[in-house]
N, C-alpha and C positions, 0 to 999 in steps of 0.2 A: 400573590393574588392577581397576577397578570392574566389577561384573557378570561375574565370572569364572564360567565353567561348569565344573562337576565332573561327570563321567559317573556315572550311577547304577550301582550294583553289577552289575545285570544287563547293563549295556552294556560291562563290562570284557571284553576279549578276550585270549586267551592270546598271540596274535601281537602285539597292542599292548603288553602288559606286557613280553614278552620283548624286543621291539624297544627299548623304553625302557631296558631293562637291558643293552643291548648296548654301552654306553659306560662305561669305568672310573670316570669322574667321577660319573656318575649312580649307579653301584653304590656308590661311596663315600658319596654323599649318603644313599642308602637305609641303608647301614651306620650312619651317624651318627644317623639318625632311628630306627633299629631299637630304641632304648631306650624308645620310646613317648612321649618328651617333645616338646612343641611347641617349635619353635625359631624365633627371629627370623632373617631372612635374614642380618642382620649378624653373627650368631653363627657362621655357616658359613664356614670357611676352606678355600678350594680354590685350586689354582695356575692360575687362569684369571681373565680380566677379569670385572668385575661384569656386563657385558652377556652374557657367555658363561654365567656362573653362572645368571643369570636365564633364559636359554634352556634350560639343563638342568633347572631347576626347573619350567618350563612343560611340557617334554616329560614329566616325571614326573607332573605334574598332569593333563595331557591323556590320559595312558594310564590314569589312575585309581589310581596308586600313592600319591599324596599329596593332602591337603587344604591349600588355601592360604586364608588370610583376611587382610584388611587392617584395620588399626586406626589411623586417622589416616594418617600417612605411613609407618608401619611395616607390613611384611608378615611373616606367620608361616606356618610349614609344619609339618605332622606326617604321619606315615605312616598309611595306611589299612589297618592290619594286620587288623582284624576283617573288613573288606570283602573283602580279598584272600584271607583264610583261608576265608571263606564261599564265594567263587567258585572258588578254586583251592587246595583243602586241601593244606597242606604245602609249597607252592611257595616261599613267601617264606622260610620257615626253611631250606629246601634251598639257596636262592640265597645267603642270608646265611652259612650254614655253609661253602659252597663258596668264597665270596668271602673269608672269613676264612682258610680253609685255603690258598688260592692267593695271599693277600695282595693281592687286587684292591681298588682304591679306597682304599688306605691313605693316599694323598696328601690326602684330604679329612678335615678335622678340625674340632673346635669351637675357637673362639678361647679361649685360656687362661683369660680372665676369665669365660667362660661355663660352665666345667666345675665 
């Protein structure tokens, strides 16, 4: 995962962000990351294989929704809330509110020892 590219704020597109949010697992990941804390990938509990979780996290990163950093063999992720708010004011809060109201992504959680 070395030399991972994150799009600049100006490069974020509405279509890219909305496309990344078209999957309930990815919405669930955004919901979990919505508290603003940086999380290790191992803290994220989703009903998918590790390779599929990695794919979902890459989609979110490539769309500009998250920052990913590597520290040794561990990877960490956090939500780019300020960048998203700057580029698309109110969008992230609207998505998170709707996801919570419709219970989208509830199957994604933090491992109990991470909470």
